N, C-alpha and C positions, 0 to 999 in steps of 0.2 A: 414525428414532430422534431424539427431540427435542433431545438434546444434541450431535448430530453437527455441526450448524452452528456451535455455540459452540466445540467442540473445534477445528474447522478454523480459525475466526477467531483463536483463541489461537495455534495453530501457525503461521498465516500471519504474525502479528505477530512471533513469534520469528524466523521465517525472514527477514523484512524487516529485522530488527534487525542482521543481519550486514552489510548493505550499507555502512553508514558505516565501521565498523572495517576491513572488507576493502578499501574504497576508500582508506583511510589508508595501507595497505601499497603500493598502486599509486602514490599521491602521493609516498611516501618514495622510490620508485624513479625518480621523474622524470616520471610520467604525470600530466598536468594534470587537474584535477577534471572539466572538460567532456569531456576525452578518455576519462576513466574511465567517465563516463556513457555515452558512445557505444559503447565496447567492451562494456559491460554489456548494452545494448539489442541490439546487433548479435549478440553471442555468444548471448544467450538466444533471439533470433529464429531464427537459423540452426540452433541446436540443436533447437528445437522443430519447425521446418520439416523438418529431416532425419529426425527420429524419426517424425513423423506421416506423412511421405511413404512410410515403410516399413510402419508398423504400423497406421495409420488414415488412409489417403489421403482418405477421404470427409470428414474433418474440415476439410480445406483447401479444399473447394469452397465458393465464395461465390455465392449467387444475385445476379443483376444488381441486383435491387431492394435488396439489402443492402449494396452497395458504399459508399453514403454513410455508413451506420452504422459500417462498419469504418474508413473514413477519419477520421471524427470521433473514434472511439475511439483511433486511433493518435495523432492530433494533440492531443486534449484530455486523455484519460485517461492517456496515457503520456508523450509528448514535452512537453506543456504543463506537467505537474507538475514534471518534471525541469528544464527550461530556465528556467521562471519562478522556481523556488526558487533556482537558482544565480545568476540575475540579481538576486534580492532580497538575497542575502548579500553582493553587492558594495557595497550601500548601507546594510545593516542588520547589527547583531550577529547571529551565527548563531542564537542562542537565540530572538530575536524573530522571525526569518524562519521558524524551525521552528514556533513557536507560531501564526503566521499561517497556515501551511500546514495545521496541524492544527485550524484553525477549521472544518474540513470537517464534523465531526459536527453542529455547530450549523447550518451551511448546509444540510445534508441534511434535518435535522428541519424547518427553516423551509420548504424547498422542498416537502417532502411535505405539510406542513399547508396552505401558502398556495396553491401551484400545483396540486398533485394533489388538494387538499381532502380529505385522509385524516386523520381524527382518530386520533391516537396515544395510547397510554396515558401517564399522567403520568410514569411511570418513565422513558420514553424521553426526555422533555424534561429531567428532572432529571439523568439520567445523562449526557447530552451536555454540559450546562453544567458539571457536576462534573468531567468529563474534561478540558475545556478549562481550567477553573480549576486543576486539578492540574498540567497542563502548564505553566501560567504560573508556578507555584511551582518546578517542576523546572528550567526555563530561567532562573529568577530575572529575570522580565520587567522588574522595576523598575530593573534595571541599565542597560537600554537605553531609558530613558524619553524621550530625545531621538530622535525618529524623523524619518527622511527621507521626505517625502511620496511621492516616486516609488517608493522602496523599499517603503513601506507598501502602495501599490497593487499592486506586483509580488507581494508576499507574499500579499495577499488574492486575487489572481488565481490564484496557485499553489494556495491553499486551495479556490478555486472549481473548478479543474480536478480537484483531488483529490476533491471532492464529486461532480463529474461521473463520475469513475471508479466510485464506489459506486452512483450512480443508474443509469448505463448497465449495470453488472454485474447490477443488479436488474431491468432492464426488457426485455432481449432475449428473444425467444421461442425455442421449441423448434427453429426452423429454423436457428438459429445454434449451432454446436458451440463450447463454451467454450474448448477447446484450440486450435481453429482461430482463434478470435477473439484469443487471447493471442499465438499465433505470428505472425499477420499484424500485430497491433498493435505488437509489439516490432520487427518488421522495418520496418514503416512508420515508426515513431518514429526508428529509426536513419537512415532516408533523410531524414526531416525535419530531424534534428539535425546531419546531416553538414556543411552549410555553416557552422554555428555551432561545432561541435566540431573541424572540420578534421582528420579522422583521418589524412589523408595526411602530417601532420606528427608523428605518433606515433613515438616511439623504441621500436621493437618489441624491441630488445635488453634493455629494462628488464624484460621478462617472464622473462628467464633469471637474474635476480638473486635473492639472498636478503637481506632487509632486517630491521632491528631498530629499530622506532620507539623514541624515547626513553621508557624506562620500560616498554616492551612486550616481548612474546615475539617470537622470531625465526621468520619464516615465509618460504617461497619465494614470490615474487610470482606465479608461475604458479598455485600452490595457492590463494592469496588470490583471484585472478581466477576460477578455477573455482568456488570457494565462492560468490563474488558472483553468478556466472551461474546455477549449478545450484540453490543453496539460496536466496539472497537475491532471486532474480528468478523463475526458472521455477517452483520449488516454492511460493514466496511468492504469486505471482499465481494459480496454479492453486488453491491452498487458499483464497485470498482471494475469488476470484470464486465458487467453489462455496459458501463460507460465506455470502456475501451472498444467494445464491439461496435458502438455507435459512432465514436469519434475516430480513433486510430491509435496505434501504440504511441506514436510520437506526441500527439496532442494530449492523450490521456496521461502520459508520464509527466509532461510539463505541468498540467493542472494539478496532478497529485503532489507537486512540490509545496502546495499550499498547506499540506499536512503539518509541516514544521511551524508555519505561522499560526495555524489554528491550535496546534499543541501549545504554543507559547501563550496564547490567549486563555486556553483552558487552565493551564498551570497558574496563570495570573489570577483567575477567578477562584480556583479551588485551593491552590497551594500558596497563594500570596506572593508568587514570584513576579516581581515588577518587570514591566516592559521598559527597556531603556531606549534612548534615541536611535541606536543602531538597529534594534529589533523593529522599531516602527518604520524607519527608512527602508531597511531590507524587505520588510513585509510589503511595502508599497511597490517595490521593484519586482518582487516575486509575483504579486498579483497582476502587475502590468504585463509581465512576461506570459503568465498563464492566459490572460485575456487576449493578448496578441496572438499566441499560438492557436487559440481556438478559432480565430478569424480565418485561419488557413482552411480548416474543415468547413466552416460555414460558407466560405467563398467557393470552395470546391463543389459543395452541394448545390449552391445557387447556380453555378456554371454548368452543372451536369445536365444534359438534355433529358427531357422527360421520356420515360419508357413508353414504347408504342403500346397502344391499347390492343388487347386481344381481338381477334376477328369477331365482328358482330356486336362489339360494344363501342359506344361513343366514349370520348375522352372524359366527358362530364360524368358519365356513369362510373368510370374507373376511379376518378378522383373523389367521388362522393363518399 
């Protein structure tokens, strides 16, 4: 179904949008940001490993030739995005760091055109640029006009790692099970981030608390953690990877920009963080860019000639 990938991409963005607001509850309880990242990765990885070990153990098998791919996925597509973003916000305003990370759509489009030498529809280019422009308005980028050079590089590297996530999700073959890739990727990221996050210093009693962020709703920290793991990580990654497989890295990355808008809406509903006129205007532009980009894929699918029917079968039989 031609719209299945688009629906998955939108759903993935919505799921990812819960990560920031849910992390806020952990932070309010005394769990540091990097500690929250670690428990998110470790929790998601262990959950997926446990479930797959019971219901689909074959998904966890990795061919020796694929070990480097899994390692790069864990380090770049998962751990790299998280650690570099948090490093960037120590030197830049959060909005600027977020904008740099979500330069990923433009990076993906550039990589596909220059390195892979694939000519994309004009809608893909315009949609990616429009999405980034809309994000700049959402985060009011002009407020952080004084930029730290190191912070700028860290933010761009986070964006490059985010682009890597989309490109790698689009490129692996049928010998790699997406569920196994995500499970091992999360687990590997938790191992890589352990020396930075230092999980041995986590105050685990914080997960027994119930907190109320200023202006927000009251939630148990354990509930926020489970939502962050199950919804904002496991479901978000599964939907995201499968969406990219159906759309393309370029279109998937552009549609994923909606995560920032959806995150602002979730923060408004749960944390009472009001949406200003810039957030609404930028959100409309991001949505327009995402919708424009996806028309490139739909147009390509519509233009593609039907596959010939196998010998002995009519076209009607094949399409039924």
